C-alpha positions as CSV (number, residue, x, y, z in Angstrom):
1,M,0.0,-0.1,0.2
2,I,1.1,3.8,-0.2
3,F,0.8,6.5,1.1
4,D,0.9,9.4,-1.5
5,R,2.4,13.1,-0.6
6,A,-1.8,14.4,-0.5
7,E,-2.4,11.8,2.2
8,G,0.2,11.9,5.1
9,Y,3.5,12.9,6.5
10,L,4.9,9.2,6.1
11,G,4.0,10.0,2.1
12,V,5.9,13.1,2.5
13,M,8.8,11.8,4.1
14,V,9.2,8.1,2.2
15,D,8.9,10.4,-1.4
16,D,11.8,12.7,-0.1
17,L,14.1,10.2,1.1
18,V,13.7,8.2,-1.8
19,T,13.6,10.8,-4.0
20,R,15.8,13.7,-3.3
21,G,18.4,11.2,-0.9
22,V,20.0,12.0,2.3
23,T,23.1,13.8,2.4
24,E,22.2,15.5,6.4
25,P,19.8,14.6,9.1
26,Y,16.1,14.6,8.0
27,R,13.9,15.9,9.6
28,M,10.5,16.7,9.3
29,F,8.8,19.5,9.2
30,T,5.2,20.8,8.2
31,S,6.8,23.4,5.6
32,R,8.0,19.4,3.4
33,A,4.3,19.1,3.0
34,E,2.9,20.9,-0.1
35,Y,-0.5,20.2,1.1
36,R,-0.3,21.0,4.8
37,L,-3.9,21.8,5.1
38,T,-5.0,18.8,4.0
39,L,-2.4,16.7,6.4
40,R,-3.9,18.4,9.8
41,A,-3.6,17.0,13.0
42,D,-7.8,17.3,13.9
43,N,-8.5,15.0,10.4
44,A,-5.8,12.0,10.9
45,D,-8.4,9.5,11.7
46,Q,-10.6,10.8,9.1
47,R,-7.5,10.1,6.2
48,L,-5.9,7.3,7.7
49,T,-8.3,5.1,9.2
50,D,-9.9,3.5,6.5
51,R,-6.6,3.0,5.0
52,G,-5.9,1.3,8.5
53,I,-9.0,-0.7,8.6
54,A,-8.2,-2.3,4.7
55,L,-4.7,-2.8,6.3
56,G,-6.2,-5.2,9.5
57,C,-4.3,-2.8,11.8
58,I,-7.5,-1.0,13.4
59,G,-9.3,-3.8,15.8
60,P,-12.9,-3.9,15.9
61,T,-14.0,-1.3,18.9
62,R,-11.8,1.4,17.3
63,E,-13.9,0.5,13.8
64,R,-17.3,0.8,15.2
65,S,-16.3,3.8,16.9
66,H,-14.8,5.2,14.2
67,R,-17.7,4.4,11.4
68,A,-19.6,6.0,14.2
69,K,-17.9,9.0,14.4
70,M,-17.8,9.7,10.6
71,A,-21.9,8.8,10.5
72,V,-22.5,11.7,12.8
73,L,-19.8,14.3,11.4
74,S,-21.3,13.6,7.9
75,A,-25.1,13.9,8.9
76,A,-24.0,17.1,10.7
77,R,-22.0,18.8,7.6
78,T,-25.0,17.6,5.7
79,A,-27.5,19.2,8.0
80,A,-25.5,22.5,7.8
81,K,-25.3,22.6,4.3
82,D,-28.7,22.5,4.0
83,L,-30.1,25.0,6.6
84,T,-29.4,28.6,4.7
85,L,-31.1,32.1,6.1
86,T,-31.1,35.7,4.0
87,P,-29.2,38.4,5.5
88,T,-32.7,39.4,6.6
89,E,-33.1,36.6,8.7
90,A,-29.7,36.8,9.9
91,A,-30.0,40.7,11.7
92,R,-32.8,39.0,13.4
93,Y,-30.0,37.2,15.4
94,G,-27.9,40.0,15.4
95,L,-25.3,38.5,12.6
96,A,-24.1,41.8,10.3
97,L,-24.1,39.7,6.8
98,R,-23.7,41.6,3.4
99,R,-27.4,42.8,2.2
100,D,-27.1,40.8,-1.2
101,G,-30.3,39.2,-1.0
102,Q,-28.5,35.8,-1.1
103,R,-29.0,32.8,1.2
104,R,-26.1,31.2,3.5
105,S,-26.0,27.7,4.7
106,A,-24.8,27.1,8.1
107,F,-21.6,25.7,7.0
108,E,-20.6,29.3,5.1
109,L,-21.4,31.2,8.6
110,L,-19.4,29.1,10.4
111,S,-16.7,29.4,7.5
112,Y,-16.6,33.3,9.4
113,P,-14.1,33.9,11.7
114,D,-16.8,35.6,14.7
115,I,-19.1,33.1,13.7
116,G,-19.1,29.4,16.0
117,I,-21.6,26.7,16.6
118,A,-22.8,28.5,19.7
119,T,-24.3,31.1,17.1
120,L,-25.7,28.9,15.1
121,A,-27.0,26.6,17.9
122,R,-28.9,30.4,18.9
123,I,-30.8,30.0,15.4
124,W,-30.7,26.3,15.2
125,P,-30.9,24.5,18.6
126,Q,-29.8,21.2,17.0
127,F,-26.3,22.2,16.5
128,G,-26.1,23.0,20.4
129,E,-26.9,19.3,21.0
130,L,-23.8,18.0,18.4
131,E,-20.9,16.1,20.8
132,P,-18.7,18.7,21.8
133,R,-16.0,16.8,19.3
134,I,-18.2,16.4,16.3
135,A,-19.0,20.3,16.7
136,E,-15.2,21.2,17.0
137,Q,-14.7,19.3,13.8
138,L,-17.5,21.2,12.1
139,E,-16.0,24.3,12.6
140,I,-12.7,23.1,11.5
141,D,-13.5,21.9,8.3
142,A,-16.0,24.7,7.8
143,K,-13.0,27.3,8.4
144,Y,-10.6,25.3,6.3
145,D,-13.3,24.6,3.2
146,V,-12.5,27.4,0.8
147,Y,-9.1,27.1,1.5
148,L,-9.1,23.3,0.8
149,S,-11.6,23.5,-2.1
150,R,-8.7,25.1,-4.0
151,Q,-6.2,22.8,-3.0
152,A,-8.3,19.5,-4.1
153,A,-7.6,21.2,-7.5
154,D,-3.3,21.3,-7.0
155,V,-3.7,17.7,-5.4
156,D,-5.9,16.6,-8.7
157,A,-3.3,17.6,-10.7
158,Y,-0.5,16.4,-8.7
159,R,-1.9,12.5,-9.0
160,R,-2.6,13.0,-12.4
161,D,1.3,13.3,-12.8
162,D,1.8,10.8,-10.0
163,G,-0.2,8.5,-12.4
164,A,1.7,9.0,-15.9
165,L,4.3,6.2,-16.0
166,L,7.7,6.4,-17.5
167,P,8.8,2.9,-18.8
168,D,11.4,1.2,-16.9
169,D,13.6,0.8,-20.0
170,I,13.5,4.3,-20.8
171,D,16.9,5.3,-22.3
172,Y,17.6,9.2,-21.5
173,A,20.8,9.2,-23.2
174,T,19.0,9.1,-26.2
175,L,15.9,11.8,-25.6
176,P,17.2,14.9,-27.3
177,G,16.5,18.2,-25.5
178,L,17.5,17.3,-22.2
179,S,20.6,18.5,-20.6
180,N,23.2,16.3,-19.5
181,E,22.6,17.0,-15.7
182,V,18.8,16.1,-15.5
183,R,19.8,13.1,-18.1
184,H,22.3,11.7,-15.2
185,K,19.5,13.0,-12.2
186,L,16.9,10.8,-14.0
187,D,19.0,8.1,-15.1
188,T,20.3,7.9,-11.2
189,H,17.0,8.1,-9.8
190,R,14.8,6.4,-12.5
191,P,11.9,8.1,-11.8
192,R,8.6,5.7,-11.9
193,T,6.2,8.7,-13.3
194,I,5.8,12.1,-14.2
195,G,5.3,13.1,-11.0
196,H,8.2,11.7,-9.3
197,A,10.6,13.2,-12.3
198,G,9.1,16.5,-11.1
199,R,10.4,16.1,-7.3
200,I,14.2,15.2,-8.0
201,D,16.2,18.6,-7.8
202,G,17.9,19.3,-10.8
203,V,14.7,19.0,-13.2
204,T,13.2,22.0,-14.9
205,P,9.6,22.1,-16.2
206,A,11.0,21.8,-19.1
207,A,12.4,18.3,-18.9
208,L,9.2,17.6,-17.7
209,T,7.4,18.8,-20.8
210,L,9.6,16.6,-23.0
211,L,9.1,13.8,-20.4
212,A,5.4,14.4,-20.8
213,A,5.7,14.7,-24.9
214,Y,7.6,11.6,-24.9
215,V,4.9,9.2,-22.6
216,R,2.1,10.5,-25.1
217,R,4.0,9.4,-28.0
218,L,4.8,6.0,-26.6
219,G,1.6,5.1,-26.0
220,R,0.0,6.5,-29.2
221,Q,2.9,4.4,-31.0
222,R,1.9,1.3,-28.7
223,K,-1.4,1.8,-29.2
224,H,-1.3,1.9,-33.2
225,G,1.1,-1.3,-33.1
226,A,-1.2,-3.7,-30.6
227,A,-3.7,-2.8,-34.0
């Protein structure tokens, strides 16, 4: 099972060590992760517990607890996105929203820095009945949502690149347009994918463009050959 850079710091660490090597002691800093907004401590169970269950290293008691938490959190998130109010209605509860006539969901309201679960509970009492851990997670998810939506596009692009496999037998010496330095680095590291190649120090965007073009051309040749 492979954990990638968007799933956990384990994936960041292993990828760094394999791709860049070790010339000095390696320290796992959050700044090493491009997707650190996704790799938060508060959502580790959401990201990784299902992987642990699939690997068989999560016991039945913890699995039941996790399933129950995810079900309650999902229901709370759905309710927060379904319940809405207008700026005029919000004003009755002391909320000063932009008077644009647009309805805003409870989830959107939670993204405001000065609005929390206690505020929502004054409008929709069911939010006051949530377990503290569920209420806290819902609020955190809402606060990060706009940033995570942008980061999700970056993660999708990363995974597309990481899914573009490079042939094991590729001869970098025969690829035109690559500098001798890039050829040496690629031949030394033998990257598995375009994304892997892009994380090797010194491999330029221009070199990645050439590699991507080579993979597409090779795919077309093999397709026509099979036909």
